[in-house]
N, C-alpha and C positions, 0 to 999 in steps of 0.2 A: 650324339646329334639328335635333336628333337625331330620326331616324325612330322612331316608336313601334311597339310590338307590339300588334296587335288580336287578341283572342280572342272567339269567339262561343260562347255557351252557351245551351242550352235547359233546363238543370237535370237532364239525363239523365246516366247514368254516362259516356257518351261525351263529353258536354259538360264534366263534371268532370275527365276526363282531359286535355281540351284546356286547361282553366284551369290545371291543375297543370303541364303542359308549358310554357305561356306564362309562368307565374309564374317557373319555373326559368330560362327564357331571359331574362326581364326582369332577374332578379337577376344572372345571370352576364354578360350583355352590357351592363348598366347602362342599359337603355332603359326608358322609361315604358311602362306597360301600360294599354291601354284595353279594357274589357269591354263587349260589346254583347249584348243579348237582344232578339230581335224577337218582338213580341206573338204570342200563339197565336191569330192571327186565322183565321177561317173553319174552325175545328176543330169537330167535332161536340161538343155539350154533354157527352155521356157520356164521350168521350175526355178532355175538359178536366177533368172531375171525377175521372176515374181518375188523371190526372196529379196533381191536387191531393191525392188520398188517398195515392198512392204516394210522393209527395215530402213528406209530413207537412205539407201546406199546408191541410188540410181545415178547420181551425178558422178560418183567415183568410177562406175563401170560403164557409163554411157558409151565410151569409145568402143566397147566390145559388145554392144547390144546385138549385132548381127552374128549370132552364134549358131545358126542352124546349119547342119551339114549340107553340103552341096553335091553329094554323091562321090563316086570314085573318080579320081583325077585321070584324065585321058593321056597326059604326058607329064614331063618333068616340070613344066611351068605350072600345070595344075597341081602337081604334088607340092610344089613350093607354096602356092597360094593356100593349099590346105594346111600346110605347116604354119603359115602366118595366122590363119584362123585359130589353130590350136594354141598358138602363142598368145593371141588375144584372149582366148578363153582362159588360159592359165593365168594371165595377168589379172583378169577379172576375178577369178577365184581367189588369188592372193590378196587383191584389194579388199574383197569382202571379208576374208579371214582376218586380215590385219585390223580392219575396222571393228569387227566383232570383238577381237581381243582387246583393242584399245578401250572400247566402251565398257567391257567387262572389268578391265583393270581399274578404270576410274570409278565405276560403280562399287567395286570391292573396297578400294581405298577410302571412298566417301563413307562407307559403312564401318570403317575402323579395322579392316584386315591388315595383318602385319606381314612384312617382308614379302611383298607380292612379286611374283615372277610369271612370265607368260611363255607358252610354247605353242608353236604352230606345227602340226603333224600331218602326215599324208598316209594314205592307205585305208585299210579297213577301220571304220570308226571305233569299234570296241577295242580292237587290237592297239590302235593308237593311244587310246585312253589308258589301257592296261600297261603298255610299254612306258608311257610317261609316268605313271604311278610308280613303277619299278625304278625308273631313272631318278625320280625325286624322293625315293624312300618314303612314299606316302603311307601314313597310318590310317588314312580315311580318304575315300572317294565320294564326292557329292555329285549327283547326276540327276537330270530331269527324267521324268518317267516317259515323256513323249518328245519326239523331235519335230522336224519340219515336214517330213513326208506324210502323205495322205494315209497310207496304210498304218503308220505308227500312231495315228490319232484314234484308231479303233481299240487297241489294247496297249498294255505296257509295251514300250518300244523294244524291238529286238536288240538294239544296242544296250539299253538298260539291263535287259535280261542277261545278255552275254557277260556284261561287266559284273553283274551281281553273282553270276555262277562261277566266274573265273578269277575274280580278284583275290589276292592274298591278304587283304585287309578289310576293314569295316567299309561297307557301302551304304550310303544314305541316298535313297531315291525320293526326290521331292515331287 
């Protein structure tokens, strides 16, 4: 079985560059392309909504725009209301992730990528990428050097560094 190329994207400009690079490699090397997006878990609600607005996803997550925590519930009704908010937040995260994957898939196919498959993952970002690479028998991982977080804009992202240091295959950082 031919090793696949795995590209990780978070929908950022850096993630889009990684998708473009991976699609070109897929086309030229004749390898299948797997695209992974790891959920935006644990992100502050305001940052998640800023992402949604900046990536033109606002309409899809508008029903979940009230994502700010309301403190500890005082009773079971409060606990249920809190669970509903968490469900709305989870639905928004899924909508964002699925949209990012759909856009990346179309972008890759338009660039000539072969045998494109997508994966949505949860958990630690780097671990999700590494696990998907193993699952897909990836011979190469393509990843952007910076993600969406403010801290990651200062240096090479911690996710990129962790993938670079722990991957069992070639890693291309764009």
